[in-house]
N, CA, C and O of each residue as an XYZ file, in Angstrom:
656
protein
N      22.362      9.851     17.253
C      21.196     10.913     17.587
C      19.849     10.193     17.644
O      19.637      9.314     16.809
N      18.877     10.504     18.602
C      17.651      9.787     18.925
C      16.939     10.430     17.490
O      16.955     11.596     17.094
N      16.304      9.200     16.863
C      15.468      9.095     15.902
C      13.993      9.624     16.122
O      13.407      9.517     17.199
N      13.506     10.152     15.095
C      11.996     10.607     15.236
C      11.352      9.133     14.873
O      11.878      8.471     13.979
N      10.423      8.730     15.448
C       9.542      7.557     14.992
C       8.053      7.696     15.329
O       7.595      8.519     16.122
N       7.389      6.838     14.665
C       5.948      7.113     14.866
C       5.420      6.820     16.421
O       5.973      5.999     17.153
N       4.530      7.434     16.721
C       4.044      7.087     18.275
C       3.664      5.926     18.455
O       2.894      5.381     17.664
N       4.127      5.340     19.514
C       3.709      3.717     19.527
C       2.196      3.500     19.864
O       1.639      4.221     20.691
N       1.531      2.477     19.197
C       0.300      2.298     19.382
C       0.089      1.593     20.821
O      -1.038      1.616     21.316
N       1.002      1.058     21.401
C       1.168      0.109     22.808
C       1.116      1.241     23.581
O       0.781      0.736     24.652
N       1.204      2.301     23.769
C       1.530      3.477     24.781
C       0.176      3.585     25.716
O      -0.920      3.342     25.210
N       0.262      3.850     26.696
C      -0.866      4.363     27.594
C      -1.633      5.502     27.232
O      -2.834      5.662     27.449
N      -0.585      6.549     26.470
C      -1.166      7.649     26.107
C      -1.556      7.718     24.656
O      -1.609      8.805     24.082
N      -1.841      6.537     24.023
C      -2.482      6.542     22.589
C      -3.613      6.795     22.518
O      -4.030      6.751     21.361
N      -4.669      7.171     23.596
C      -5.971      7.910     23.460
C      -5.700      9.395     23.243
O      -6.630      9.989     22.699
N      -4.550     10.173     23.574
C      -4.159     11.414     23.282
C      -3.750     11.887     21.912
O      -3.637     13.041     21.498
N      -3.556     10.746     21.306
C      -2.712     10.979     20.002
C      -3.589     11.839     19.079
O      -3.109     12.773     18.436
N      -5.089     11.446     19.025
C      -6.099     12.126     18.234
C      -5.988     13.474     18.408
O      -5.486     14.145     17.505
N      -6.370     13.986     19.416
C      -6.390     15.327     19.783
C      -5.129     16.151     20.366
O      -5.118     16.989     21.267
N      -4.231     15.731     19.697
C      -2.888     16.565     20.249
C      -2.460     17.824     19.375
O      -2.417     17.810     18.145
N      -2.186     18.786     20.087
C      -1.695     19.934     19.300
C      -0.215     19.860     19.350
O       0.388     20.851     18.938
N       0.505     18.797     19.810
C       1.672     18.503     19.777
C       1.879     17.019     19.842
O       1.415     16.447     20.828
N       2.510     16.311     18.933
C       2.405     14.681     19.334
C       3.985     14.336     18.483
O       4.172     14.526     17.281
N       4.880     13.859     19.346
C       6.271     13.488     18.701
C       6.780     12.256     19.592
O       6.529     12.115     20.789
N       7.465     11.476     18.875
C       8.073     10.516     19.303
C       9.471     10.385     19.076
O       9.796     10.593     17.907
N      10.476     10.072     19.940
C      11.804     10.013     19.449
C      12.211      8.591     20.291
O      11.572      8.124     21.234
N      13.371      8.067     19.728
C      13.958      6.586     20.162
C      15.188      6.462     20.201
O      15.906      7.066     19.405
N      15.651      5.683     21.103
C      17.216      5.132     20.872
C      17.068      3.680     21.279
O      16.062      3.196     21.797
N      17.969      3.170     21.041
C      18.392      1.763     21.203
C      19.323      1.544     22.444
O      20.509      1.872     22.409
N      18.742      0.984     23.527
C      19.718      1.199     24.744
C      20.887      0.347     24.536
O      20.883     -0.563     23.708
N      22.058      0.677     25.402
C      23.171     -0.199     25.130
C      22.869     -1.662     26.115
O      22.009     -1.730     26.993
N      23.707     -2.652     25.754
C      23.627     -3.921     26.329
C      23.860     -3.772     27.701
O      24.891     -3.152     27.962
N      23.181     -4.172     28.676
C      23.355     -3.995     30.145
C      22.812     -2.744     30.591
O      23.271     -2.354     31.665
N      21.836     -1.916     29.968
C      21.368     -0.842     30.602
C      20.095     -1.257     31.374
O      19.461     -2.215     30.932
N      19.620     -0.562     32.595
C      18.473     -0.860     33.034
C      17.259     -1.036     32.286
O      17.130     -0.246     31.351
N      16.450     -1.769     32.437
C      15.107     -2.114     31.810
C      14.051     -1.703     32.535
O      12.941     -2.217     32.393
N      14.315     -0.658     33.448
C      13.231     -0.073     34.251
C      12.958      1.209     33.710
O      13.832      2.072     33.622
N      11.537      1.409     33.264
C      11.277      2.767     32.529
C      11.464      4.071     33.534
O      11.953      5.136     33.157
N      11.035      3.832     34.748
C      11.193      4.982     35.349
C      12.460      5.356     35.864
O      12.690      6.499     36.260
N      13.484      4.221     35.876
C      14.951      4.424     36.203
C      15.392      5.153     34.961
O      16.006      6.183     35.238
N      15.273      4.945     33.814
C      15.541      5.414     32.643
C      15.149      6.886     32.531
O      15.992      7.773     32.397
N      13.674      7.136     32.597
C      13.094      8.607     32.685
C      13.789      9.386     33.676
O      13.926     10.588     33.448
N      14.336      8.803     34.936
C      14.935      9.734     35.833
C      16.297      9.917     35.304
O      16.778     11.047     35.379
N      17.054      8.873     34.728
C      18.425      9.149     33.961
C      18.078     10.606     32.906
O      18.626     11.701     33.033
N      17.247     10.317     32.090
C      17.054     11.357     31.101
C      16.687     12.882     31.723
O      17.130     13.879     31.154
N      15.942     12.983     32.796
C      15.620     14.229     33.272
C      16.087     14.589     34.335
O      15.647     15.661     34.752
N      16.988     13.973     35.067
C      17.569     14.340     36.283
C      19.007     15.072     36.018
O      19.633     14.673     35.036
N      19.428     15.837     36.606
C      20.534     16.566     36.506
C      20.765     16.970     35.076
O      21.741     16.523     34.474
N      19.996     17.715     34.557
C      20.230     17.807     33.187
C      21.708     18.994     32.726
O      22.387     19.586     33.565
N      21.840     19.055     31.668
C      23.082     19.806     31.196
C      22.718     21.506     31.621
O      21.576     21.964     31.668
N      23.701     22.103     31.844
C      23.418     23.835     32.086
C      22.647     24.194     31.015
O      21.549     24.647     31.336
N      22.923     24.122     29.606
C      21.965     25.036     28.853
C      20.466     24.566     28.992
O      19.575     25.313     28.588
N      20.148     23.263     29.592
C      18.731     22.913     29.580
C      18.248     23.850     30.832
O      17.205     24.504     30.805
N      19.342     23.812     32.154
C      18.637     24.698     33.300
C      18.573     25.988     32.995
O      17.822     26.714     33.646
N      19.250     26.431     32.086
C      19.390     27.963     31.858
C      17.703     28.153     31.292
O      16.825     28.845     31.807
N      17.619     27.281     30.060
C      16.594     27.607     29.277
C      15.108     27.330     30.158
O      14.046     27.865     29.837
N      15.240     26.563     31.106
C      14.040     26.339     32.210
C      14.074     27.513     32.787
O      13.143     28.210     32.385
N      14.704     28.006     33.511
C      14.789     29.164     34.372
C      14.468     30.382     33.448
O      13.857     31.276     34.034
N      14.675     30.554     32.469
C      14.027     31.575     31.394
C      12.585     31.360     31.380
O      11.851     32.291     31.711
N      11.999     30.002     30.960
C      10.890     29.698     30.769
C       9.952     29.950     32.023
O       8.776     30.307     31.939
N      10.725     29.684     33.330
C       9.776     30.027     34.652
C       9.605     31.439     34.920
O       8.636     31.921     35.508
N      10.730     32.163     34.396
C      10.643     33.818     34.399
C       9.494     34.383     33.529
O       8.803     35.344     33.867
N       9.360     33.685     32.368
C       8.587     34.317     31.324
C       7.187     33.941     31.757
O       6.258     34.742     31.654
N       7.014     32.536     32.315
C       5.461     32.433     32.532
C       4.785     32.537     33.720
O       3.586     32.328     33.906
N       5.632     32.878     34.526
C       4.987     33.203     36.085
C       3.918     34.192     36.120
O       2.809     34.140     36.651
N       4.549     35.201     35.370
C       3.565     36.396     35.307
C       2.174     35.969     34.639
O       1.210     36.688     34.903
N       1.988     34.929     33.847
C       1.154     34.583     33.084
C      -0.001     33.761     33.625
O      -1.111     33.648     33.105
N       0.490     33.128     34.906
C      -0.406     32.485     35.916
C       0.003     30.988     35.472
O      -0.594     30.087     36.061
N       0.923     30.638     34.533
C       1.102     29.375     34.132
C       2.196     28.557     35.245
O       3.139     29.127     35.794
N       1.928     27.475     35.384
C       2.708     26.619     36.668
C       4.391     26.901     36.112
O       4.783     26.912     34.945
N       5.082     27.086     37.192
C       6.544     26.990     37.169
C       7.026     25.804     37.537
O       6.247     25.206     38.279
N       8.183     25.142     37.260
C       8.452     24.163     37.467
C       8.875     23.874     38.927
O       9.093     22.747     39.373
N       8.959     24.968     39.574
C       8.876     24.977     41.315
C       7.473     24.791     41.945
O       7.146     24.321     43.034
N       6.754     25.299     40.936
C       5.256     25.089     41.331
C       4.596     23.673     41.094
O       3.676     23.172     41.739
N       5.127     23.265     40.257
C       4.657     21.770     39.686
C       5.100     20.863     40.527
O       4.305     19.975     40.835
N       6.557     20.843     41.154
C       7.308     20.276     42.066
C       6.671     20.304     43.404
O       6.656     19.208     43.965
N       6.106     21.360     44.093
C       5.608     21.535     45.303
C       4.165     20.944     45.216
O       3.687     20.476     46.249
N       3.341     20.926     43.913
C       1.930     20.455     44.078
C       2.248     18.796     44.089
O       1.681     18.110     44.940
N       3.056     18.247     43.239
C       3.045     16.752     43.157
C       3.839     16.583     44.534
O       3.624     15.423     44.885
N       4.422     17.033     45.201
C       4.871     16.789     46.475
C       3.962     16.692     47.656
O       3.965     15.875     48.577
N       2.993     17.962     47.359
C       1.945     18.180     48.667
C       0.876     16.839     48.296
O       0.263     16.242     49.181
N       0.794     16.546     47.048
C      -0.154     15.255     46.987
C       0.351     13.972     47.427
O      -0.436     13.048     47.629
N       1.591     13.838     47.590
C       2.298     12.517     47.777
C       2.661     11.693     46.735
O       3.151     10.592     46.989
N       2.461     12.136     45.369
C       2.520     11.552     44.175
C       4.061     11.521     43.788
O       4.825     12.477     43.919
N       4.361     10.390     43.339
C       6.113     10.136     42.842
C       6.039     11.015     41.704
O       5.092     11.238     40.949
N       7.337     11.522     41.722
C       7.650     12.265     40.612
C       9.168     11.954     40.020
O      10.110     11.539     40.694
N       9.181     12.203     38.834
C      10.462     12.108     37.941
C      10.998     13.435     37.816
O      10.165     14.217     37.358
N      12.044     13.912     38.056
C      12.739     15.301     38.258
C      11.539     16.186     38.877
O      11.291     15.925     40.054
N      10.835     17.088     38.333
C       9.530     17.789     38.644
C       8.493     17.375     38.190
O       7.502     18.015     38.542
N       8.255     16.186     37.256
C       6.953     15.939     36.792
C       6.396     14.668     37.670
O       7.023     13.659     37.992
N       5.209     14.968     37.927
C       4.463     13.926     38.517
C       4.319     12.486     37.733
O       4.036     12.464     36.535
N       4.532     11.297     38.486
C       4.150     10.214     37.611
C       2.846      9.888     37.635
O       2.397      9.673     38.761
N       1.986      9.770     36.587
C       0.424      9.461     36.478
C       0.298      7.999     36.228
O      -0.775      7.453     36.483
N       1.249      7.351     35.776
C       0.981      5.643     35.573
C       2.215      5.121     35.269
O       3.129      5.713     34.696
N       2.204      3.718     35.771
C       3.425      3.128     35.747
C       3.253      1.583     35.470
O       2.331      0.996     36.036
N       4.072      0.925     34.652
C       3.941     -0.545     34.434
C       5.433     -0.905     34.379
O       6.336     -0.082     34.535
N       5.593     -2.132     34.157
C       6.968     -2.677     33.826
C       7.552     -2.119     32.700
O       8.730     -1.774     32.798
N       6.923     -1.949     31.571
C       7.414     -1.439     30.421
C       7.211      0.163     30.149
O       7.683      0.702     29.148
N       6.662      0.678     30.877
C       6.164      2.062     30.708
C       6.117      3.051     31.782
O       5.685      2.661     32.867
N       6.467      4.187     31.669
C       6.120      5.332     32.779
C       5.488      6.369     32.137
O       5.833      6.765     31.024
N       4.480      6.884     32.848
C       3.824      8.225     31.904
C       3.859      9.425     33.128
O       3.265      9.277     34.196
N       4.608     10.560     32.804
C       4.463     11.808     33.332
C       3.704     12.613     32.791
O       3.216     12.381     31.685
N       3.410     13.952     33.618
C       2.619     14.962     33.043
C       1.945     15.777     33.826
O       1.809     15.457     35.007
N       1.538     16.662     33.472
C       0.248     17.401     34.327
C      -0.599     18.296     33.560
O      -0.406     18.487     32.360
N      -1.643     18.916     34.297
C      -2.553     19.570     33.574
C      -2.478     20.915     34.238
O      -2.479     21.101     35.454
N      -2.399     22.017     33.108
C      -2.359     23.550     33.773
C      -3.668     24.248     32.928
O      -4.378     23.565     32.190
N      -3.842     25.432     33.102
C      -4.869     26.289     32.627
C      -4.747     26.534     31.028
O      -5.688     26.838     30.295
N      -3.512     26.357     30.666
C      -3.433     26.647     29.190
C      -3.190     25.475     28.375
O      -3.439     25.523     27.171
N      -2.648     24.253     29.004
C      -2.383     23.169     28.186
C      -2.186     22.174     29.101
O      -1.989     22.436     30.287
N      -2.227     20.799     28.573
C      -2.031     19.482     29.482
C      -1.015     18.699     28.651
O      -0.896     18.796     27.429
N      -0.388     18.009     29.356
C       0.662     17.273     28.368
C       0.883     16.033     29.235
O       0.616     15.996     30.436
N       1.371     15.068     28.559
C       1.746     13.634     28.875
C       3.068     13.390     28.234
O       3.302     13.790     27.093
N       3.987     12.700     28.999
C       5.147     12.149     28.165
C       5.144     10.572     28.734
O       5.172     10.241     29.920
N       5.106      9.768     27.669
C       5.679      8.313     27.773
C       6.955      8.001     27.916
O       7.719      8.820     27.405
N       7.571      6.860     28.571
C       8.598      6.461     28.376
C       8.521      5.129     28.123
O       8.246      4.496     29.143
N       8.673      4.398     27.055
C       8.267      2.982     26.886
C       9.321      2.219     26.196
O      10.021      2.662     25.286
N       9.382      0.959     26.734
C      10.519     -0.002     26.373
C       9.806     -0.978     25.577
O       8.710     -1.459     25.864
N      10.640     -1.284     24.365
C       9.862     -2.278     23.350
C      11.389     -2.932     22.785
O      12.520     -2.530     23.061
N      11.014     -3.982     21.977
C      12.108     -4.714     21.549
C      12.693     -4.140     20.527
O      11.882     -3.676     19.725
N      14.117     -3.955     20.175
C      14.730     -3.207     19.331
C      14.859     -4.152     18.130
O      14.651     -5.351     18.318
N      15.243     -3.625     16.698
C      15.337     -4.269     15.625
C      16.249     -5.302     15.702
O      16.085     -6.385     15.140
N      17.541     -4.902     16.614
C      18.660     -5.703     16.829
C      18.241     -6.614     17.936
O      17.802     -6.298     19.041
N      18.457     -7.811     17.436
C      18.098     -9.205     18.331
C      18.609     -9.043     19.718
O      19.803     -8.861     19.958
N      17.535     -9.124     20.770
C      18.005     -9.170     22.321
C      18.449     -7.807     22.791
O      19.116     -7.661     23.815
N      18.019     -6.709     21.934
C      18.298     -5.401     22.219
C      16.846     -4.664     22.674
O      15.810     -5.151     22.223
N      16.785     -3.712     23.400
C      15.647     -2.797     23.851
C      15.729     -1.432     23.252
O      16.756     -0.757     23.317
N      14.750     -1.079     22.732
C      14.669      0.373     22.538
C      13.765      1.154     23.449
O      12.869      0.573     24.061
N      13.951      2.373     23.559
C      13.428      3.139     24.587
C      12.768      4.210     23.744
O      13.517      4.968     23.127
N      11.137      4.403     23.618
C      10.523      5.421     23.034
C       9.838      6.546     23.959
O       8.964      6.360     24.805
N      10.328      7.519     23.665
C       9.655      8.767     24.530
C       8.838      9.529     23.549
O       9.328     10.058     22.552
N       7.502      9.572     23.880
C       6.590     10.237     23.376
C       5.732     11.279     24.219
O       5.073     10.944     25.203
N       5.817     12.698     23.686
C       5.132     13.791     24.497
C       3.833     13.865     23.379
O       3.932     13.665     22.169
N       2.717     14.174     24.057
C       1.537     14.659     23.578
C       0.765     15.899     24.394
O       0.447     15.814     25.580
N       0.548     16.936     23.643
C       0.184     18.249     24.301
C      -0.982     18.600     23.613
O      -1.087     18.565     22.387
N      -2.164     19.055     24.667
C      -3.265     19.370     24.286
C      -3.494     20.922     24.896
O      -3.585     21.143     26.103
N      -3.559     21.818     23.996
C      -3.787     23.202     24.295
C      -5.394     23.525     24.787
O      -6.339     22.835     24.406
N      -5.491     24.348     25.429
C      -6.910     25.007     25.906
C      -7.336     26.302     25.507
O      -8.455     26.806     25.604
N      -6.158     26.822     24.989
C      -6.482     28.278     24.698
C      -5.541     29.010     23.792
O      -4.738     28.318     23.167
N      -5.523     30.218     23.640
C      -4.653     30.857     22.674
C      -3.393     31.023     23.394
O      -2.386     30.770     22.734
N      -3.215     31.428     24.715
C      -1.995     31.214     25.602
C      -1.058     29.932     25.250
O       0.141     29.980     24.974
N      -1.929     28.708     25.327
C      -1.430     27.541     25.081
C      -0.707     27.345     23.982
O       0.481     27.025     23.929
N      -1.565     27.574     22.964
C      -0.896     27.529     21.655
C       0.203     28.609     21.243
O       1.013     28.413     20.336
N       0.151     29.593     21.891
C       1.291     30.338     21.676
C       2.660     30.037     22.366
O       3.782     30.195     21.884
N       2.317     29.568     23.603
C       3.294     28.732     24.496
C       3.838     27.520     23.575
O       5.056     27.432     23.414
N       3.183     26.809     23.112
C       3.730     25.788     22.539
C       4.351     26.232     21.219
O       5.264     25.489     20.858
N       4.100     27.207     20.446
C       4.789     27.482     19.429
C       6.186     27.866     19.856
O       7.151     27.387     19.261
N       6.340     28.717     20.871
C       7.547     29.319     21.304
C       8.419     27.861     21.729
O       9.508     27.635     21.200
N       7.918     27.073     22.566
C       8.726     26.176     23.131
C       9.114     24.887     22.292
O      10.101     24.251     22.661
N       8.385     24.459     21.166
C       8.526     23.478     20.380
C       9.856     23.148     19.886
O      10.272     22.032     20.197
N      10.763     24.048     19.034
C      11.942     23.788     18.918
C      12.993     23.409     19.868
O      13.961     22.795     19.421
N      12.927     23.733     21.310
C      13.463     23.661     22.390
C      13.040     22.227     23.004
O      13.825     21.451     23.547
N      11.757     22.034     22.833
C      11.438     20.671     23.319
C      11.860     19.644     22.558
O      11.916     18.536     23.091
N      12.176     19.769     21.406
C      12.888     18.610     20.226
C      14.343     18.632     20.930
O      14.945     17.648     21.361
N      14.748     19.908     20.949
C      16.198     19.595     21.207
C      16.488     18.828     22.630
O      17.234     17.862     22.785
N      15.725     19.491     23.612
C      15.711     18.750     24.847
C      15.441     17.365     24.750
O      16.434     16.715     25.079
N      14.416     16.623     24.403
C      14.220     15.190     24.199
C      15.205     14.758     23.720
O      15.860     14.001     24.436
N      15.664     15.027     22.461
C      16.804     14.431     21.840
C      18.010     14.162     22.414
O      18.605     13.089     22.316
N      18.451     15.312     23.127
C      19.670     15.542     24.069
C      19.294     14.374     25.133
O      20.005     13.370     25.181
N      18.287     14.502     25.896
C      17.955     13.449     26.902
C      18.096     12.059     26.710
O      18.675     11.231     27.414
N      17.503     11.933     25.692
C      17.657     10.480     24.880
C      19.217     10.000     24.615
O      19.672      8.889     24.887
N      19.810     10.928     24.116
C      21.322     10.567     23.839
C      22.047     10.461     25.212
O      23.062      9.766     25.266
N      21.660     11.015     26.175
C      22.186     10.591     27.459
C      22.211      8.940     27.897
O      23.053      8.376     28.596
N      21.225      8.465     27.369
C      21.227      7.035     27.604
C      21.975      6.029     26.708
O      21.968      4.837     27.018
N      22.543      6.413     25.739
C      23.356      5.733     24.679
C      24.764      5.257     25.369
O      25.612      4.669     24.698
């Protein structure tokens, strides 16, 4: 299972750590021969999620739409309209040979997720660290975050375990 780790100081989102309302990092050691492109790995993590994740996302979208919070389809349409690359429905905000950052800003909160590659403790292996930082803007954001937090952890760990 993906292990909880300290958020990496080398991440492009490290400047978000201090003011984050949610900050977590989970890591897996990649198998020998795995691709070493963070965007490819992030796509494998987030594309074609298991049925239980699709059900949760559908419930989330139906619950938040009346509150004016962006649904996954709204985020997908917005990132397609501005021509920005995306992974699943998340806009790509930054990319380097060792890291890809996805996320978006909304009225209630802003979030960033980093998928970072770094050397693993096992010589010659690579570790993937997924870090999420969320900043809430208002009470709705804090309520939303408290509701989704346990599901977020399950989804991130499950997504990382798909890479093993």
